[in-house]
C-alpha positions in Angstrom: 57.7 86.9 103.0 59.3 88.6 106.4 55.5 88.0 108.1 55.2 84.6 107.1 58.6 83.8 108.2 57.7 85.1 111.5 54.2 83.3 111.4 55.8 79.9 111.0 58.4 79.9 113.5 55.6 81.3 115.9 53.2 77.9 115.0 56.5 75.6 115.3 57.4 77.0 118.7 54.1 76.7 119.8 54.0 72.9 118.8 57.0 72.5 121.0 55.2 73.8 124.0 52.0 72.2 123.3 54.1 68.8 122.9 56.1 69.4 126.3 52.9 70.3 127.8 51.4 66.9 126.6 54.2 65.1 128.3 53.9 66.6 131.9 55.2 70.4 131.5 58.6 70.7 131.9 60.2 67.6 130.2 64.4 69.1 129.7 64.5 71.5 133.1 64.3 69.1 136.1 67.9 67.2 136.5 67.1 63.3 136.6 63.4 63.6 135.0 64.8 65.5 131.5 64.0 62.3 129.5 60.2 62.9 128.6 59.5 59.1 128.7 60.5 58.4 132.3 58.7 61.6 133.1 55.3 59.9 131.9 55.9 56.7 133.8 56.5 58.5 136.8 53.4 61.1 136.1 51.1 57.3 135.0 52.0 56.5 139.0 54.9 54.3 138.3 57.6 53.7 141.1 60.9 53.3 138.7 64.1 52.1 140.4 67.0 52.5 138.9 69.7 50.3 139.6 73.3 52.1 139.4 76.1 49.9 141.2 75.6 46.1 142.2 78.7 44.6 143.9 79.4 42.3 146.8 80.0 45.5 149.3 78.1 48.3 147.2 74.8 49.0 146.0 73.4 52.4 144.9 69.8 52.6 143.4 68.0 55.5 142.6 63.8 55.5 142.9 62.3 57.9 141.4 58.0 58.5 141.6 55.3 61.1 141.8 53.4 61.9 145.4 50.1 63.8 144.0 48.6 66.1 146.2 52.0 65.9 148.7 54.5 68.6 149.9 57.7 68.8 150.6 57.0 69.0 154.2 54.5 66.5 154.4 57.4 63.9 152.9 59.8 66.0 155.6 57.7 65.5 158.4 56.7 62.0 158.0 60.3 60.7 156.7 61.9 62.0 159.8 59.0 61.0 162.7 61.6 58.4 163.8 58.6 56.8 166.7 56.7 56.0 163.7 58.5 53.5 161.6 57.7 50.6 163.7 54.3 51.4 162.3 55.7 51.6 158.8 58.4 49.2 159.0 57.8 45.4 159.9 61.6 44.7 160.8 61.6 47.7 162.7 60.8 47.4 166.3 61.8 50.2 168.3 62.7 53.4 166.7 63.1 56.9 168.4 64.6 60.8 167.7 67.6 61.3 169.8 68.2 65.0 169.5 67.1 68.2 167.4 69.2 71.1 166.3 67.8 74.4 168.1 66.4 75.5 164.5 65.2 71.8 163.9 67.0 70.8 160.4 69.5 68.5 161.8 68.0 64.8 163.6 69.9 62.3 165.3 67.9 58.9 165.3 68.4 55.4 166.9 66.6 52.3 165.6 66.0 48.9 166.6 65.7 46.5 163.5 65.2 42.6 164.0 66.2 41.2 160.6 65.4 37.8 159.2 68.6 35.7 158.1 67.6 32.6 157.1 66.1 30.6 160.1 67.4 33.1 162.7 67.0 36.6 163.4 69.8 39.3 163.6 69.6 42.2 165.8 71.1 45.8 164.6 70.8 49.0 166.3 71.6 51.5 163.6 72.2 55.1 164.4 71.8 58.1 161.7 71.3 61.9 161.2 68.6 63.5 159.2 69.5 66.8 157.5 66.7 68.9 156.2 67.9 71.3 153.3 64.8 73.7 153.0 63.9 75.2 149.6 63.9 79.0 149.4 60.5 79.5 148.2 57.2 77.2 147.3 58.4 76.4 144.0 62.2 75.5 144.6 63.4 72.1 145.1 64.0 70.4 148.8 66.3 67.7 149.8 66.6 65.2 152.8 69.8 63.6 153.8 70.1 60.9 156.0 73.2 59.0 156.8 73.8 56.0 159.2 76.7 57.0 161.5 77.8 53.8 163.1 78.8 50.5 162.6 82.0 52.3 161.1 83.9 49.1 161.5 81.5 47.1 158.8 80.0 49.9 157.0 82.5 52.4 155.1 78.8 54.9 154.8 75.1 54.4 153.9 73.4 57.3 152.7 69.9 58.4 151.2 69.2 61.7 149.7 66.2 62.7 148.5 65.3 65.6 146.1 61.6 67.0 146.8 60.6 68.6 143.8 57.2 70.5 143.3 55.7 69.8 140.2 51.7 70.1 138.8 49.6 68.7 141.5 52.6 66.8 144.1 56.2 66.6 143.8 58.0 64.7 142.2 60.5 62.4 144.6 64.0 61.1 143.5 65.5 59.1 146.3 69.5 58.3 145.9 70.8 55.3 148.2 74.3 54.4 148.4 75.5 51.6 150.8 79.3 51.2 150.9 80.8 48.1 153.0 84.6 48.1 154.9 85.3 44.9 153.2 83.6 42.2 152.1 82.9 39.1 154.7 80.8 36.0 155.2 77.6 38.1 156.3 78.5 41.2 153.6 76.3 40.0 151.2 73.3 39.3 153.6 74.0 42.6 155.3 74.1 44.4 151.7 70.6 42.5 150.8 69.0 43.3 153.5 69.7 47.3 153.4 68.8 47.5 150.2 65.7 45.9 150.7 64.6 48.0 153.1 65.6 51.5 151.4 64.7 50.7 148.0 61.0 50.2 149.5 61.3 53.9 151.7 59.8 55.8 148.9 56.8 53.2 148.0 56.2 52.9 151.8 56.3 57.2 152.3 53.7 57.1 149.4 51.2 55.1 150.4 51.2 56.7 154.3 50.9 60.0 152.9 48.0 58.8 150.8 49.9 60.3 147.6 48.7 57.9 144.6 46.7 58.9 142.4 
């Protein structure tokens, strides 16, 4: 009976492992990707947008995707290649890296955006700071932090936290965008909308450029 009990336990454990493998491997140990259904959607090539907060002055959205045959380093190099931004985003007319730290993990940048508002165009000149949080090894998660550092009279904060997680033949990407205006105004809704439109399509633009789709 003891041997039979051990055999049944072994079969049960193997069945659980097989089920996890069918759903894409580690379905419970990756924060943000624990849900097997969500992971299956992402692994099928879908870019999943979860809207967490949406008010007149604030939004927070989380975008999740899988980049096939793309490494964290490749993603980071493209995302911090600021002079390339005008070729990636139509509203960016000019972009440049202003400074880079000695260890190349901190970068300041400047952008010129020409944003359509009704029949007119609004010129914006956001400045930002990128922080690269390197992974300790090839299997661990890396991060890329991004924050707008000017327009403090209008924007309380505009932050982007990107998680880059090695998985199977590429990386799982989770982009957390959180934006808060200092106060509501006649233009606050438009400003929030334009920032949201730009940041929420950031992941899809990166994947297209890196040829990370199936």
